[in-house]
mmCIF file of the N, C-alpha and C atoms, coordinates in Angstrom:
data_MODEL
# 
_entry.id   MODEL 
# 
loop_
_atom_site.group_PDB 
_atom_site.id 
_atom_site.type_symbol 
_atom_site.label_atom_id 
_atom_site.label_alt_id 
_atom_site.label_comp_id 
_atom_site.label_asym_id 
_atom_site.label_entity_id 
_atom_site.label_seq_id 
_atom_site.pdbx_PDB_ins_code 
_atom_site.Cartn_x 
_atom_site.Cartn_y 
_atom_site.Cartn_z 
_atom_site.occupancy 
_atom_site.B_iso_or_equiv 
_atom_site.pdbx_formal_charge 
_atom_site.auth_seq_id 
_atom_site.auth_comp_id 
_atom_site.auth_asym_id 
_atom_site.auth_atom_id 
_atom_site.pdbx_PDB_model_num 
ATOM 1   N N  . MET A 1 1  ? 78.150 41.269 101.895 1.00 0.00 ? 1  MET A N  1 
ATOM 2   C CA . MET A 1 1  ? 76.772 41.070 102.284 1.00 0.00 ? 1  MET A CA 1 
ATOM 3   C C  . MET A 1 1  ? 76.589 41.412 103.764 1.00 0.00 ? 1  MET A C  1 
ATOM 4   N N  . GLU A 1 2  ? 77.573 41.080 104.566 1.00 0.00 ? 2  GLU A N  1 
ATOM 5   C CA . GLU A 1 2  ? 77.504 41.372 105.992 1.00 0.00 ? 2  GLU A CA 1 
ATOM 6   C C  . GLU A 1 2  ? 77.403 42.875 106.234 1.00 0.00 ? 2  GLU A C  1 
ATOM 7   N N  . ARG A 1 3  ? 78.117 43.657 105.410 1.00 0.00 ? 3  ARG A N  1 
ATOM 8   C CA . ARG A 1 3  ? 78.083 45.109 105.528 1.00 0.00 ? 3  ARG A CA 1 
ATOM 9   C C  . ARG A 1 3  ? 76.672 45.633 105.254 1.00 0.00 ? 3  ARG A C  1 
ATOM 10  N N  . VAL A 1 4  ? 76.017 45.059 104.252 1.00 0.00 ? 4  VAL A N  1 
ATOM 11  C CA . VAL A 1 4  ? 74.669 45.488 103.895 1.00 0.00 ? 4  VAL A CA 1 
ATOM 12  C C  . VAL A 1 4  ? 73.714 45.260 105.054 1.00 0.00 ? 4  VAL A C  1 
ATOM 13  N N  . PHE A 1 5  ? 73.779 44.083 105.661 1.00 0.00 ? 5  PHE A N  1 
ATOM 14  C CA . PHE A 1 5  ? 72.897 43.797 106.789 1.00 0.00 ? 5  PHE A CA 1 
ATOM 15  C C  . PHE A 1 5  ? 73.213 44.712 107.965 1.00 0.00 ? 5  PHE A C  1 
ATOM 16  N N  . GLY A 1 6  ? 74.478 45.032 108.133 1.00 0.00 ? 6  GLY A N  1 
ATOM 17  C CA . GLY A 1 6  ? 74.851 45.983 109.178 1.00 0.00 ? 6  GLY A CA 1 
ATOM 18  C C  . GLY A 1 6  ? 74.236 47.348 108.929 1.00 0.00 ? 6  GLY A C  1 
ATOM 19  N N  . GLU A 1 7  ? 74.231 47.775 107.669 1.00 0.00 ? 7  GLU A N  1 
ATOM 20  C CA . GLU A 1 7  ? 73.623 49.052 107.309 1.00 0.00 ? 7  GLU A CA 1 
ATOM 21  C C  . GLU A 1 7  ? 72.116 49.013 107.538 1.00 0.00 ? 7  GLU A C  1 
ATOM 22  N N  . LEU A 1 8  ? 71.488 47.903 107.191 1.00 0.00 ? 8  LEU A N  1 
ATOM 23  C CA . LEU A 1 8  ? 70.050 47.774 107.427 1.00 0.00 ? 8  LEU A CA 1 
ATOM 24  C C  . LEU A 1 8  ? 69.739 47.862 108.905 1.00 0.00 ? 8  LEU A C  1 
ATOM 25  N N  . LYS A 1 9  ? 70.549 47.214 109.717 1.00 0.00 ? 9  LYS A N  1 
ATOM 26  C CA . LYS A 1 9  ? 70.341 47.278 111.157 1.00 0.00 ? 9  LYS A CA 1 
ATOM 27  C C  . LYS A 1 9  ? 70.538 48.709 111.659 1.00 0.00 ? 9  LYS A C  1 
ATOM 28  N N  . SER A 1 10 ? 71.479 49.435 111.058 1.00 0.00 ? 10 SER A N  1 
ATOM 29  C CA . SER A 1 10 ? 71.674 50.833 111.429 1.00 0.00 ? 10 SER A CA 1 
ATOM 30  C C  . SER A 1 10 ? 70.425 51.646 111.127 1.00 0.00 ? 10 SER A C  1 
ATOM 31  N N  . LEU A 1 11 ? 69.813 51.379 109.982 1.00 0.00 ? 11 LEU A N  1 
ATOM 32  C CA . LEU A 1 11 ? 68.577 52.072 109.633 1.00 0.00 ? 11 LEU A CA 1 
ATOM 33  C C  . LEU A 1 11 ? 67.480 51.724 110.628 1.00 0.00 ? 11 LEU A C  1 
ATOM 34  N N  . GLN A 1 12 ? 67.437 50.472 111.063 1.00 0.00 ? 12 GLN A N  1 
ATOM 35  C CA . GLN A 1 12 ? 66.429 50.079 112.044 1.00 0.00 ? 12 GLN A CA 1 
ATOM 36  C C  . GLN A 1 12 ? 66.654 50.793 113.374 1.00 0.00 ? 12 GLN A C  1 
ATOM 37  N N  . ARG A 1 13 ? 67.903 51.023 113.741 1.00 0.00 ? 13 ARG A N  1 
ATOM 38  C CA . ARG A 1 13 ? 68.172 51.746 114.975 1.00 0.00 ? 13 ARG A CA 1 
ATOM 39  C C  . ARG A 1 13 ? 67.689 53.184 114.873 1.00 0.00 ? 13 ARG A C  1 
ATOM 40  N N  . LEU A 1 14 ? 67.784 53.763 113.673 1.00 0.00 ? 14 LEU A N  1 
ATOM 41  C CA . LEU A 1 14 ? 67.293 55.126 113.477 1.00 0.00 ? 14 LEU A CA 1 
ATOM 42  C C  . LEU A 1 14 ? 65.775 55.181 113.596 1.00 0.00 ? 14 LEU A C  1 
ATOM 43  N N  . ASP A 1 15 ? 65.122 54.148 113.107 1.00 0.00 ? 15 ASP A N  1 
ATOM 44  C CA . ASP A 1 15 ? 63.661 54.101 113.156 1.00 0.00 ? 15 ASP A CA 1 
ATOM 45  C C  . ASP A 1 15 ? 63.247 52.700 113.576 1.00 0.00 ? 15 ASP A C  1 
ATOM 46  N N  . PRO A 1 16 ? 62.993 52.491 114.866 1.00 0.00 ? 16 PRO A N  1 
ATOM 47  C CA . PRO A 1 16 ? 62.691 51.140 115.361 1.00 0.00 ? 16 PRO A CA 1 
ATOM 48  C C  . PRO A 1 16 ? 61.403 50.555 114.791 1.00 0.00 ? 16 PRO A C  1 
ATOM 49  N N  . LEU A 1 17 ? 60.586 51.368 114.135 1.00 0.00 ? 17 LEU A N  1 
ATOM 50  C CA . LEU A 1 17 ? 59.348 50.853 113.555 1.00 0.00 ? 17 LEU A CA 1 
ATOM 51  C C  . LEU A 1 17 ? 59.572 50.170 112.208 1.00 0.00 ? 17 LEU A C  1 
ATOM 52  N N  . ILE A 1 18 ? 60.786 50.297 111.670 1.00 0.00 ? 18 ILE A N  1 
ATOM 53  C CA . ILE A 1 18 ? 61.083 49.658 110.393 1.00 0.00 ? 18 ILE A CA 1 
ATOM 54  C C  . ILE A 1 18 ? 61.138 48.149 110.574 1.00 0.00 ? 18 ILE A C  1 
ATOM 55  N N  . ASP A 1 19 ? 60.355 47.452 109.784 1.00 0.00 ? 19 ASP A N  1 
ATOM 56  C CA . ASP A 1 19 ? 60.365 45.992 109.790 1.00 0.00 ? 19 ASP A CA 1 
ATOM 57  C C  . ASP A 1 19 ? 60.681 45.542 108.377 1.00 0.00 ? 19 ASP A C  1 
ATOM 58  N N  . PHE A 1 20 ? 61.917 45.147 108.152 1.00 0.00 ? 20 PHE A N  1 
ATOM 59  C CA . PHE A 1 20 ? 62.333 44.780 106.799 1.00 0.00 ? 20 PHE A CA 1 
ATOM 60  C C  . PHE A 1 20 ? 61.795 43.427 106.369 1.00 0.00 ? 20 PHE A C  1 
ATOM 61  N N  . ASN A 1 21 ? 61.061 42.757 107.239 1.00 0.00 ? 21 ASN A N  1 
ATOM 62  C CA . ASN A 1 21 ? 60.463 41.480 106.866 1.00 0.00 ? 21 ASN A CA 1 
ATOM 63  C C  . ASN A 1 21 ? 59.014 41.641 106.456 1.00 0.00 ? 21 ASN A C  1 
ATOM 64  N N  . ASP A 1 22 ? 58.499 42.834 106.521 1.00 0.00 ? 22 ASP A N  1 
ATOM 65  C CA . ASP A 1 22 ? 57.100 43.112 106.238 1.00 0.00 ? 22 ASP A CA 1 
ATOM 66  C C  . ASP A 1 22 ? 57.011 43.882 104.925 1.00 0.00 ? 22 ASP A C  1 
ATOM 67  N N  . GLU A 1 23 ? 56.327 43.313 103.924 1.00 0.00 ? 23 GLU A N  1 
ATOM 68  C CA . GLU A 1 23 ? 56.263 43.956 102.619 1.00 0.00 ? 23 GLU A CA 1 
ATOM 69  C C  . GLU A 1 23 ? 55.519 45.285 102.691 1.00 0.00 ? 23 GLU A C  1 
ATOM 70  N N  . THR A 1 24 ? 54.550 45.401 103.580 1.00 0.00 ? 24 THR A N  1 
ATOM 71  C CA . THR A 1 24 ? 53.822 46.657 103.718 1.00 0.00 ? 24 THR A CA 1 
ATOM 72  C C  . THR A 1 24 ? 54.765 47.771 104.158 1.00 0.00 ? 24 THR A C  1 
ATOM 73  N N  . SER A 1 25 ? 55.594 47.497 105.154 1.00 0.00 ? 25 SER A N  1 
ATOM 74  C CA . SER A 1 25 ? 56.514 48.538 105.596 1.00 0.00 ? 25 SER A CA 1 
ATOM 75  C C  . SER A 1 25 ? 57.569 48.807 104.525 1.00 0.00 ? 25 SER A C  1 
ATOM 76  N N  . SER A 1 26 ? 57.945 47.797 103.747 1.00 0.00 ? 26 SER A N  1 
ATOM 77  C CA . SER A 1 26 ? 58.884 48.003 102.646 1.00 0.00 ? 26 SER A CA 1 
ATOM 78  C C  . SER A 1 26 ? 58.292 48.957 101.619 1.00 0.00 ? 26 SER A C  1 
ATOM 79  N N  . LEU A 1 27 ? 57.019 48.786 101.312 1.00 0.00 ? 27 LEU A N  1 
ATOM 80  C CA . LEU A 1 27 ? 56.341 49.657 100.367 1.00 0.00 ? 27 LEU A CA 1 
ATOM 81  C C  . LEU A 1 27 ? 56.289 51.089 100.913 1.00 0.00 ? 27 LEU A C  1 
ATOM 82  N N  . GLU A 1 28 ? 55.951 51.228 102.175 1.00 0.00 ? 28 GLU A N  1 
ATOM 83  C CA . GLU A 1 28 ? 55.877 52.559 102.779 1.00 0.00 ? 28 GLU A CA 1 
ATOM 84  C C  . GLU A 1 28 ? 57.251 53.233 102.806 1.00 0.00 ? 28 GLU A C  1 
ATOM 85  N N  . LEU A 1 29 ? 58.297 52.462 103.114 1.00 0.00 ? 29 LEU A N  1 
ATOM 86  C CA . LEU A 1 29 ? 59.646 53.021 103.112 1.00 0.00 ? 29 LEU A CA 1 
ATOM 87  C C  . LEU A 1 29 ? 60.041 53.467 101.715 1.00 0.00 ? 29 LEU A C  1 
ATOM 88  N N  . ALA A 1 30 ? 59.743 52.645 100.725 1.00 0.00 ? 30 ALA A N  1 
ATOM 89  C CA . ALA A 1 30 ? 60.083 53.003 99.341  1.00 0.00 ? 30 ALA A CA 1 
ATOM 90  C C  . ALA A 1 30 ? 59.371 54.288 98.939  1.00 0.00 ? 30 ALA A C  1 
ATOM 91  N N  . LYS A 1 31 ? 58.093 54.399 99.292  1.00 0.00 ? 31 LYS A N  1 
ATOM 92  C CA . LYS A 1 31 ? 57.342 55.618 98.968  1.00 0.00 ? 31 LYS A CA 1 
ATOM 93  C C  . LYS A 1 31 ? 57.944 56.834 99.668  1.00 0.00 ? 31 LYS A C  1 
ATOM 94  N N  . GLN A 1 32 ? 58.312 56.652 100.928 1.00 0.00 ? 32 GLN A N  1 
ATOM 95  C CA . GLN A 1 32 ? 58.877 57.753 101.704 1.00 0.00 ? 32 GLN A CA 1 
ATOM 96  C C  . GLN A 1 32 ? 60.226 58.186 101.135 1.00 0.00 ? 32 GLN A C  1 
ATOM 97  N N  . TRP A 1 33 ? 61.098 57.224 100.878 1.00 0.00 ? 33 TRP A N  1 
ATOM 98  C CA . TRP A 1 33 ? 62.450 57.553 100.433 1.00 0.00 ? 33 TRP A CA 1 
ATOM 99  C C  . TRP A 1 33 ? 62.506 58.009 98.986  1.00 0.00 ? 33 TRP A C  1 
ATOM 100 N N  . ALA A 1 34 ? 61.665 57.438 98.118  1.00 0.00 ? 34 ALA A N  1 
ATOM 101 C CA . ALA A 1 34 ? 61.689 57.822 96.705  1.00 0.00 ? 34 ALA A CA 1 
ATOM 102 C C  . ALA A 1 34 ? 60.830 59.055 96.450  1.00 0.00 ? 34 ALA A C  1 
ATOM 103 N N  . GLY A 1 35 ? 59.844 59.275 97.311  1.00 0.00 ? 35 GLY A N  1 
ATOM 104 C CA . GLY A 1 35 ? 58.999 60.453 97.163  1.00 0.00 ? 35 GLY A CA 1 
ATOM 105 C C  . GLY A 1 35 ? 58.340 60.522 95.806  1.00 0.00 ? 35 GLY A C  1 
ATOM 106 N N  . GLU A 1 36 ? 58.464 61.665 95.159  1.00 0.00 ? 36 GLU A N  1 
ATOM 107 C CA . GLU A 1 36 ? 57.825 61.869 93.859  1.00 0.00 ? 36 GLU A CA 1 
ATOM 108 C C  . GLU A 1 36 ? 58.406 60.996 92.756  1.00 0.00 ? 36 GLU A C  1 
ATOM 109 N N  . PHE A 1 37 ? 59.545 60.345 93.009  1.00 0.00 ? 37 PHE A N  1 
ATOM 110 C CA . PHE A 1 37 ? 60.176 59.476 92.013  1.00 0.00 ? 37 PHE A CA 1 
ATOM 111 C C  . PHE A 1 37 ? 59.681 58.031 92.108  1.00 0.00 ? 37 PHE A C  1 
ATOM 112 N N  . PHE A 1 38 ? 58.842 57.746 93.103  1.00 0.00 ? 38 PHE A N  1 
ATOM 113 C CA . PHE A 1 38 ? 58.391 56.370 93.332  1.00 0.00 ? 38 PHE A CA 1 
ATOM 114 C C  . PHE A 1 38 ? 57.501 55.885 92.197  1.00 0.00 ? 38 PHE A C  1 
ATOM 115 N N  . VAL A 1 39 ? 57.779 54.672 91.715  1.00 0.00 ? 39 VAL A N  1 
ATOM 116 C CA . VAL A 1 39 ? 56.941 54.027 90.713  1.00 0.00 ? 39 VAL A CA 1 
ATOM 117 C C  . VAL A 1 39 ? 56.183 52.902 91.404  1.00 0.00 ? 39 VAL A C  1 
ATOM 118 N N  . ASP A 1 40 ? 56.864 51.820 91.718  1.00 0.00 ? 40 ASP A N  1 
ATOM 119 C CA . ASP A 1 40 ? 56.339 50.748 92.560  1.00 0.00 ? 40 ASP A CA 1 
ATOM 120 C C  . ASP A 1 40 ? 57.504 49.860 92.972  1.00 0.00 ? 40 ASP A C  1 
ATOM 121 N N  . LEU A 1 41 ? 57.231 48.923 93.864  1.00 0.00 ? 41 LEU A N  1 
ATOM 122 C CA . LEU A 1 41 ? 58.318 48.090 94.393  1.00 0.00 ? 41 LEU A CA 1 
ATOM 123 C C  . LEU A 1 41 ? 59.016 47.279 93.308  1.00 0.00 ? 41 LEU A C  1 
ATOM 124 N N  . ASP A 1 42 ? 58.281 46.890 92.282  1.00 0.00 ? 42 ASP A N  1 
ATOM 125 C CA . ASP A 1 42 ? 58.878 46.082 91.221  1.00 0.00 ? 42 ASP A CA 1 
ATOM 126 C C  . ASP A 1 42 ? 59.764 46.896 90.291  1.00 0.00 ? 42 ASP A C  1 
ATOM 127 N N  . ARG A 1 43 ? 59.664 48.221 90.377  1.00 0.00 ? 43 ARG A N  1 
ATOM 128 C CA . ARG A 1 43 ? 60.454 49.073 89.487  1.00 0.00 ? 43 ARG A CA 1 
ATOM 129 C C  . ARG A 1 43 ? 61.277 50.093 90.261  1.00 0.00 ? 43 ARG A C  1 
ATOM 130 N N  . ILE A 1 44 ? 61.870 49.629 91.345  1.00 0.00 ? 44 ILE A N  1 
ATOM 131 C CA . ILE A 1 44 ? 62.718 50.514 92.151  1.00 0.00 ? 44 ILE A CA 1 
ATOM 132 C C  . ILE A 1 44 ? 63.891 51.034 91.319  1.00 0.00 ? 44 ILE A C  1 
ATOM 133 N N  . ASP A 1 45 ? 64.391 50.212 90.395  1.00 0.00 ? 45 ASP A N  1 
ATOM 134 C CA . ASP A 1 45 ? 65.507 50.654 89.557  1.00 0.00 ? 45 ASP A CA 1 
ATOM 135 C C  . ASP A 1 45 ? 65.161 51.920 88.783  1.00 0.00 ? 45 ASP A C  1 
ATOM 136 N N  . GLN A 1 46 ? 63.925 52.010 88.294  1.00 0.00 ? 46 GLN A N  1 
ATOM 137 C CA . GLN A 1 46 ? 63.499 53.211 87.568  1.00 0.00 ? 46 GLN A CA 1 
ATOM 138 C C  . GLN A 1 46 ? 63.482 54.422 88.497  1.00 0.00 ? 46 GLN A C  1 
ATOM 139 N N  . SER A 1 47 ? 62.987 54.220 89.697  1.00 0.00 ? 47 SER A N  1 
ATOM 140 C CA . SER A 1 47 ? 62.969 55.307 90.672  1.00 0.00 ? 47 SER A CA 1 
ATOM 141 C C  . SER A 1 47 ? 64.390 55.755 90.990  1.00 0.00 ? 47 SER A C  1 
ATOM 142 N N  . LEU A 1 48 ? 65.282 54.797 91.191  1.00 0.00 ? 48 LEU A N  1 
ATOM 143 C CA . LEU A 1 48 ? 66.677 55.130 91.495  1.00 0.00 ? 48 LEU A CA 1 
ATOM 144 C C  . LEU A 1 48 ? 67.326 55.902 90.355  1.00 0.00 ? 48 LEU A C  1 
ATOM 145 N N  . GLU A 1 49 ? 67.069 55.479 89.134  1.00 0.00 ? 49 GLU A N  1 
ATOM 146 C CA . GLU A 1 49 ? 67.648 56.152 87.967  1.00 0.00 ? 49 GLU A CA 1 
ATOM 147 C C  . GLU A 1 49 ? 67.168 57.602 87.886  1.00 0.00 ? 49 GLU A C  1 
ATOM 148 N N  . LYS A 1 50 ? 65.877 57.817 88.087  1.00 0.00 ? 50 LYS A N  1 
ATOM 149 C CA . LYS A 1 50 ? 65.323 59.180 88.055  1.00 0.00 ? 50 LYS A CA 1 
ATOM 150 C C  . LYS A 1 50 ? 65.913 60.026 89.168  1.00 0.00 ? 50 LYS A C  1 
ATOM 151 N N  . MET A 1 51 ? 66.044 59.432 90.342  1.00 0.00 ? 51 MET A N  1 
ATOM 152 C CA . MET A 1 51 ? 66.591 60.164 91.480  1.00 0.00 ? 51 MET A CA 1 
ATOM 153 C C  . MET A 1 51 ? 68.053 60.538 91.249  1.00 0.00 ? 51 MET A C  1 
ATOM 154 N N  . GLN A 1 52 ? 68.820 59.630 90.657  1.00 0.00 ? 52 GLN A N  1 
ATOM 155 C CA . GLN A 1 52 ? 70.232 59.910 90.391  1.00 0.00 ? 52 GLN A CA 1 
ATOM 156 C C  . GLN A 1 52 ? 70.384 61.036 89.374  1.00 0.00 ? 52 GLN A C  1 
ATOM 157 N N  . LYS A 1 53 ? 69.538 61.043 88.345  1.00 0.00 ? 53 LYS A N  1 
ATOM 158 C CA . LYS A 1 53 ? 69.584 62.126 87.356  1.00 0.00 ? 53 LYS A CA 1 
ATOM 159 C C  . LYS A 1 53 ? 69.254 63.460 88.007  1.00 0.00 ? 53 LYS A C  1 
ATOM 160 N N  . GLU A 1 54 ? 68.240 63.462 88.850  1.00 0.00 ? 54 GLU A N  1 
ATOM 161 C CA . GLU A 1 54 ? 67.849 64.690 89.537  1.00 0.00 ? 54 GLU A CA 1 
ATOM 162 C C  . GLU A 1 54 ? 68.932 65.148 90.504  1.00 0.00 ? 54 GLU A C  1 
ATOM 163 N N  . MET A 1 55 ? 69.578 64.206 91.183  1.00 0.00 ? 55 MET A N  1 
ATOM 164 C CA . MET A 1 55 ? 70.662 64.549 92.098  1.00 0.00 ? 55 MET A CA 1 
ATOM 165 C C  . MET A 1 55 ? 71.798 65.238 91.342  1.00 0.00 ? 55 MET A C  1 
ATOM 166 N N  . LYS A 1 56 ? 72.164 64.705 90.187  1.00 0.00 ? 56 LYS A N  1 
ATOM 167 C CA . LYS A 1 56 ? 73.235 65.306 89.383  1.00 0.00 ? 56 LYS A CA 1 
ATOM 168 C C  . LYS A 1 56 ? 72.847 66.697 88.901  1.00 0.00 ? 56 LYS A C  1 
ATOM 169 N N  . LYS A 1 57 ? 71.581 66.847 88.506  1.00 0.00 ? 57 LYS A N  1 
ATOM 170 C CA . LYS A 1 57 ? 71.103 68.147 88.052  1.00 0.00 ? 57 LYS A CA 1 
ATOM 171 C C  . LYS A 1 57 ? 71.173 69.172 89.189  1.00 0.00 ? 57 LYS A C  1 
ATOM 172 N N  . LYS A 1 58 ? 70.759 68.745 90.390  1.00 0.00 ? 58 LYS A N  1 
ATOM 173 C CA . LYS A 1 58 ? 70.807 69.636 91.548  1.00 0.00 ? 58 LYS A CA 1 
ATOM 174 C C  . LYS A 1 58 ? 72.249 70.053 91.849  1.00 0.00 ? 58 LYS A C  1 
ATOM 175 N N  . ALA A 1 59 ? 73.161 69.108 91.781  1.00 0.00 ? 59 ALA A N  1 
ATOM 176 C CA . ALA A 1 59 ? 74.570 69.412 92.065  1.00 0.00 ? 59 ALA A CA 1 
ATOM 177 C C  . ALA A 1 59 ? 75.134 70.381 91.017  1.00 0.00 ? 59 ALA A C  1 
ATOM 178 N N  . GLN A 1 60 ? 74.791 70.173 89.759  1.00 0.00 ? 60 GLN A N  1 
ATOM 179 C CA . GLN A 1 60 ? 75.264 71.075 88.706  1.00 0.00 ? 60 GLN A CA 1 
ATOM 180 C C  . GLN A 1 60 ? 74.722 72.489 88.881  1.00 0.00 ? 60 GLN A C  1 
ATOM 181 N N  . ASN A 1 61 ? 73.525 72.597 89.458  1.00 0.00 ? 61 ASN A N  1 
ATOM 182 C CA . ASN A 1 61 ? 72.915 73.901 89.706  1.00 0.00 ? 61 ASN A CA 1 
ATOM 183 C C  . ASN A 1 61 ? 73.309 74.469 91.072  1.00 0.00 ? 61 ASN A C  1 
ATOM 184 N N  . LEU A 1 62 ? 74.311 73.839 91.683  1.00 0.00 ? 62 LEU A N  1 
ATOM 185 C CA . LEU A 1 62 ? 74.849 74.266 92.975  1.00 0.00 ? 62 LEU A CA 1 
ATOM 186 C C  . LEU A 1 62 ? 73.814 74.195 94.098  1.00 0.00 ? 62 LEU A C  1 
ATOM 187 N N  . GLU A 1 63 ? 72.862 73.301 93.960  1.00 0.00 ? 63 GLU A N  1 
ATOM 188 C CA . GLU A 1 63 ? 71.853 73.061 95.001  1.00 0.00 ? 63 GLU A CA 1 
ATOM 189 C C  . GLU A 1 63 ? 72.312 71.840 95.811  1.00 0.00 ? 63 GLU A C  1 
ATOM 190 N N  . PHE A 1 64 ? 73.382 72.050 96.573  1.00 0.00 ? 64 PHE A N  1 
ATOM 191 C CA . PHE A 1 64 ? 74.068 70.944 97.214  1.00 0.00 ? 64 PHE A CA 1 
ATOM 192 C C  . PHE A 1 64 ? 73.269 70.275 98.321  1.00 0.00 ? 64 PHE A C  1 
ATOM 193 N N  . GLU A 1 65 ? 72.491 71.040 99.064  1.00 0.00 ? 65 GLU A N  1 
ATOM 194 C CA . GLU A 1 65 ? 71.698 70.427 100.129 1.00 0.00 ? 65 GLU A CA 1 
ATOM 195 C C  . GLU A 1 65 ? 70.642 69.491 99.561  1.00 0.00 ? 65 GLU A C  1 
ATOM 196 N N  . GLU A 1 66 ? 69.990 69.926 98.484  1.00 0.00 ? 66 GLU A N  1 
ATOM 197 C CA . GLU A 1 66 ? 68.990 69.079 97.841  1.00 0.00 ? 66 GLU A CA 1 
ATOM 198 C C  . GLU A 1 66 ? 69.643 67.840 97.229  1.00 0.00 ? 66 GLU A C  1 
ATOM 199 N N  . ALA A 1 67 ? 70.823 68.026 96.631  1.00 0.00 ? 67 ALA A N  1 
ATOM 200 C CA . ALA A 1 67 ? 71.554 66.895 96.050  1.00 0.00 ? 67 ALA A CA 1 
ATOM 201 C C  . ALA A 1 67 ? 71.957 65.901 97.141  1.00 0.00 ? 67 ALA A C  1 
ATOM 202 N N  . ALA A 1 68 ? 72.391 66.403 98.278  1.00 0.00 ? 68 ALA A N  1 
ATOM 203 C CA . ALA A 1 68 ? 72.785 65.529 99.389  1.00 0.00 ? 68 ALA A CA 1 
ATOM 204 C C  . ALA A 1 68 ? 71.585 64.773 99.940  1.00 0.00 ? 68 ALA A C  1 
ATOM 205 N N  . ASP A 1 69 ? 70.437 65.450 100.016 1.00 0.00 ? 69 ASP A N  1 
ATOM 206 C CA . ASP A 1 69 ? 69.219 64.781 100.479 1.00 0.00 ? 69 ASP A CA 1 
ATOM 207 C C  . ASP A 1 69 ? 68.856 63.639 99.537  1.00 0.00 ? 69 ASP A C  1 
ATOM 208 N N  . LEU A 1 70 ? 68.920 63.906 98.236  1.00 0.00 ? 70 LEU A N  1 
ATOM 209 C CA . LEU A 1 70 ? 68.639 62.842 97.259  1.00 0.00 ? 70 LEU A CA 1 
ATOM 210 C C  . LEU A 1 70 ? 69.643 61.709 97.382  1.00 0.00 ? 70 LEU A C  1 
ATOM 211 N N  . ARG A 1 71 ? 70.916 62.047 97.576  1.00 0.00 ? 71 ARG A N  1 
ATOM 212 C CA . ARG A 1 71 ? 71.953 61.016 97.738  1.00 0.00 ? 71 ARG A CA 1 
ATOM 213 C C  . ARG A 1 71 ? 71.620 60.096 98.904  1.00 0.00 ? 71 ARG A C  1 
ATOM 214 N N  . ASP A 1 72 ? 71.203 60.682 100.019 1.00 0.00 ? 72 ASP A N  1 
ATOM 215 C CA . ASP A 1 72 ? 70.871 59.888 101.205 1.00 0.00 ? 72 ASP A CA 1 
ATOM 216 C C  . ASP A 1 72 ? 69.646 59.013 100.955 1.00 0.00 ? 72 ASP A C  1 
ATOM 217 N N  . ARG A 1 73 ? 68.652 59.564 100.290 1.00 0.00 ? 73 ARG A N  1 
ATOM 218 C CA . ARG A 1 73 ? 67.441 58.800 99.983  1.00 0.00 ? 73 ARG A CA 1 
ATOM 219 C C  . ARG A 1 73 ? 67.744 57.674 98.998  1.00 0.00 ? 73 ARG A C  1 
ATOM 220 N N  . ILE A 1 74 ? 68.644 57.933 98.044  1.00 0.00 ? 74 ILE A N  1 
ATOM 221 C CA . ILE A 1 74 ? 69.042 56.906 97.079  1.00 0.00 ? 74 ILE A CA 1 
ATOM 222 C C  . ILE A 1 74 ? 69.721 55.751 97.814  1.00 0.00 ? 74 ILE A C  1 
ATOM 223 N N  . GLN A 1 75 ? 70.611 56.084 98.743  1.00 0.00 ? 75 GLN A N  1 
ATOM 224 C CA . GLN A 1 75 ? 71.324 55.043 99.493  1.00 0.00 ? 75 GLN A CA 1 
ATOM 225 C C  . GLN A 1 75 ? 70.339 54.170 100.265 1.00 0.00 ? 75 GLN A C  1 
ATOM 226 N N  . LYS A 1 76 ? 69.379 54.782 100.933 1.00 0.00 ? 76 LYS A N  1 
ATOM 227 C CA . LYS A 1 76 ? 68.397 54.020 101.694 1.00 0.00 ? 76 LYS A CA 1 
ATOM 228 C C  . LYS A 1 76 ? 67.566 53.129 100.776 1.00 0.00 ? 76 LYS A C  1 
ATOM 229 N N  . LEU A 1 77 ? 67.183 53.682 99.630  1.00 0.00 ? 77 LEU A N  1 
ATOM 230 C CA . LEU A 1 77 ? 66.368 52.915 98.686  1.00 0.00 ? 77 LEU A CA 1 
ATOM 231 C C  . LEU A 1 77 ? 67.162 51.734 98.113  1.00 0.00 ? 77 LEU A C  1 
ATOM 232 N N  . LYS A 1 78 ? 68.458 51.916 97.911  1.00 0.00 ? 78 LYS A N  1 
ATOM 233 C CA . LYS A 1 78 ? 69.299 50.816 97.434  1.00 0.00 ? 78 LYS A CA 1 
ATOM 234 C C  . LYS A 1 78 ? 69.351 49.683 98.468  1.00 0.00 ? 78 LYS A C  1 
ATOM 235 N N  . PHE A 1 79 ? 69.447 50.039 99.744  1.00 0.00 ? 79 PHE A N  1 
ATOM 236 C CA . PHE A 1 79 ? 69.440 49.022 100.782 1.00 0.00 ? 79 PHE A CA 1 
ATOM 237 C C  . PHE A 1 79 ? 68.114 48.277 100.804 1.00 0.00 ? 79 PHE A C  1 
ATOM 238 N N  . LEU A 1 80 ? 67.035 49.005 100.636 1.00 0.00 ? 80 LEU A N  1 
ATOM 239 C CA . LEU A 1 80 ? 65.712 48.374 100.590 1.00 0.00 ? 80 LEU A CA 1 
ATOM 240 C C  . LEU A 1 80 ? 65.616 47.441 99.395  1.00 0.00 ? 80 LEU A C  1 
ATOM 241 N N  . LYS A 1 81 ? 66.148 47.867 98.249  1.00 0.00 ? 81 LYS A N  1 
ATOM 242 C CA . LYS A 1 81 ? 66.132 47.029 97.049  1.00 0.00 ? 81 LYS A CA 1 
ATOM 243 C C  . LYS A 1 81 ? 66.910 45.734 97.282  1.00 0.00 ? 81 LYS A C  1 
ATOM 244 N N  . LEU A 1 82 ? 68.062 45.839 97.928  1.00 0.00 ? 82 LEU A N  1 
ATOM 245 C CA . LEU A 1 82 ? 68.845 44.641 98.244  1.00 0.00 ? 82 LEU A CA 1 
ATOM 246 C C  . LEU A 1 82 ? 68.048 43.690 99.125  1.00 0.00 ? 82 LEU A C  1 
ATOM 247 N N  . ARG A 1 83 ? 67.317 44.243 100.051 1.00 0.00 ? 83 ARG A N  1 
ATOM 248 C CA . ARG A 1 83 ? 66.501 43.443 100.951 1.00 0.00 ? 83 ARG A CA 1 
ATOM 249 C C  . ARG A 1 83 ? 65.387 42.725 100.203 1.00 0.00 ? 83 ARG A C  1 
ATOM 250 N N  . LEU A 1 84 ? 64.843 43.380 99.186  1.00 0.00 ? 84 LEU A N  1 
ATOM 251 C CA . LEU A 1 84 ? 63.733 42.811 98.437  1.00 0.00 ? 84 LEU A CA 1 
ATOM 252 C C  . LEU A 1 84 ? 64.178 41.794 97.379  1.00 0.00 ? 84 LEU A C  1 
ATOM 253 N N  . ASP A 1 85 ? 65.431 41.910 96.929  1.00 0.00 ? 85 ASP A N  1 
ATOM 254 C CA . ASP A 1 85 ? 65.929 40.988 95.878  1.00 0.00 ? 85 ASP A CA 1 
ATOM 255 C C  . ASP A 1 85 ? 66.153 39.596 96.395  1.00 0.00 ? 85 ASP A C  1 
# 
């Protein structure tokens, strides 16, 4: 758990405007990170599942940069989900 909070703090250092205690900013972060895969905050798992499938498809099609971008967005969204749980 300590590692997760450390990662969240790292994300805050990247973007000092991130406030993980504010549901509005959590919603905006989820929309930003999930992009077209975003459903809503209550269904982040669905967004993550769709993103993971798309990431695998991109990797199989040798679109590694796009797959890596999705991987990074998935990781950020997972941290946000942990924060919301």
